[in-house]
N, C-alpha and C positions, 0 to 999 in steps of 0.2 A: 437306271437311275442316272442321273447328272450330278456331278459333283460340282459345287460352286467355289470356286477360288477366293477366300476372301481377303487375300492379298490386296485387291484393288479397294476394297473397301477401308482396308486398314492405313493403306498410303493416305486417302483423302483425309481420315482423321488425324492421321499425324501430320500434314501438311497443314490443317486448319490450327492445329495445337502451335505448329512452328510458327505459324504466322501472328499469331496471337502473342506470344514470348518474343518475337523478333519487334513488333510494335511496341510492347511495354519496354524492352530495354533501350529503343531508340528514343523513346519519351523520358526515360528516366536518366539517362547519361548523355552528355553533350560530346565531348571529344574523345573518339577513339578510334582505331583503325580498323576498317571493314576488310575482311579477306574473304576468301571462297575456296573450298576445294571439293572434289568430286572423286567418290571411292566406289569401285565396284567390287561387291562380296557376294558369297555364297548365298543360296536361299536361306537356309537356316539362320546364318547371320542376319541376314536381310530383316527376316521376320523380327529376330530380337532387337534390332535396331529402331525397326519401324515402330514395333510396340513400345519402346522407351520414349521416343519421339512423340507418340500419340499420348502418353502420360505425362511427360514432363516439356515437351517442346525441343528436347536437346538428346541425341544419341548417348554422349558420353558425359554428361552434368556438366559441372562447371570447375574451371581452374584458376590457378591465380599466376600472374606474371610478377615474380618478386624480384626487387632489386635492391642494391645498396647506393649509397650517394655516389660510390666511385663507379658505376654502371656495371657492377657486375650481376649476373642472373643465377636465381638460384634452380637448379635442376636435380631431379630425383630418379635414381636407375628402376626402372620398373622391369622385374626380372621376366614377366610374361612375354613382354616384345622384345626383350634385351635392347632398349634403347634408353637414352635419357630424355625425361619428359617434364614437363611443368607439372607441379602438383595439383591434384585435383580429383573429382570422382562426383558421382550421383547424389542428389540430395535426398535426406532422409524424409519420410513425411512429415508434410507441415513446414519443411525448412526451405528457405529462398534459395536461389543460387549463390547469392553471396554468402549467405551463412554456411553452405556447403562447402564453397571455396576455402573459406576460412577455417572450417573443421578440419577439411581434408588437409589442409597446410600444416595445421598442428599435429596430425597424426602420421604425416608422410616426411614432414621435414623437422617437427618439434621447434619451430621457431613462431615468434610472435611477430606480427608487421601493421603498420598502418595503411590501412585500406584508401583507396584515393580515387575510385571510380572504376570505370571499364576501360581495360587496356586495347581488348580486340573484341569484335564481334564476328565471327567466324560463321560463314553460309556452309555447311555440310551435304553434300549431294550424294545419295545413296543409290545405286544403282544394282539390278540384279536382273537378267534376262530382260523382259519387257516391264520390268517394274521400276519406278524410280518414286524418291521422297526425298524431303530435305527436312534438316532441323538445323538449331543453332548451336553454336559452342561458345559462351562467354568466358570469357578471361579476364579476371579482375585486376587491377594494378595494385601492387603491395609493395610498400617500402619499409625497409628494416634500417635502422640507423645503428644500431651498435654492431659490434663484431662476433655476432652470435654464431657460433658452430653448429651446424644442422646434426639434428639426432632422430632420425627416423625411428616411429613406434608404430607401424601400419598394421592394425588389426587383421587385415587382411593378407598380409605377408606378401604381397606384390613388390612392396618398395624395398629394396635392401640396402640403399646408399643415398645420401645427399650431399651435395656439394656446390659450392659458389663457382661461377666461371666467368672469367674475363673474356676469353675465346671461346665460343660454344664448340663442343666436340661434332667432330662431322656424324656421328651416330646419334644425333638430336633428332627426335621427333618433330617435325614443322619448324627447322633450323631457320628457313629462309623467312618464315613470318615473325620469329623471334627478332631476327636480325632487323626485319622492317619497322618493327615496333620500337626496338631501341633507338634507331635512327629518327623514327617521328617523334618519340615522346622524350628522350634523353638527347638526342641531337649530337 
């Protein structure tokens, strides 16, 4: 009996969904930073991410690049990866990427912000063995006017702290992307 590996089919579905989401984002928003990343992952992780991409077009949901007029960026501490990250996560059923980003910001940092558009559109390539696919990671630009102190209330328990940073810590995930965006957008 021959076993057919369905990962080839799943990667095709994922790429088609990613392409649709990518085009929708680039049609809906004008000025944003394009970035790309490649990640090699285990086979089980590859399947999980490819399934997310096939469903949403995005392996990691949607996130927010939140800043103050002074240029400080808001980061949250993700206990699972032991790094500072931008707030964000997967959309709930029927929720747009931007709605997901706003909800996740409220949960993970407890601040309200004015959303201004797309900050970055990141192409994330995922590889495992002979398999590869890609998805998008939309990061929305959000500005906080008042000196709000972040107060995380993450229902998942992954986010344990939130802080404003002028100088981004070395252990910030995608630190170079955030620095490039700050230069691009806030110059």
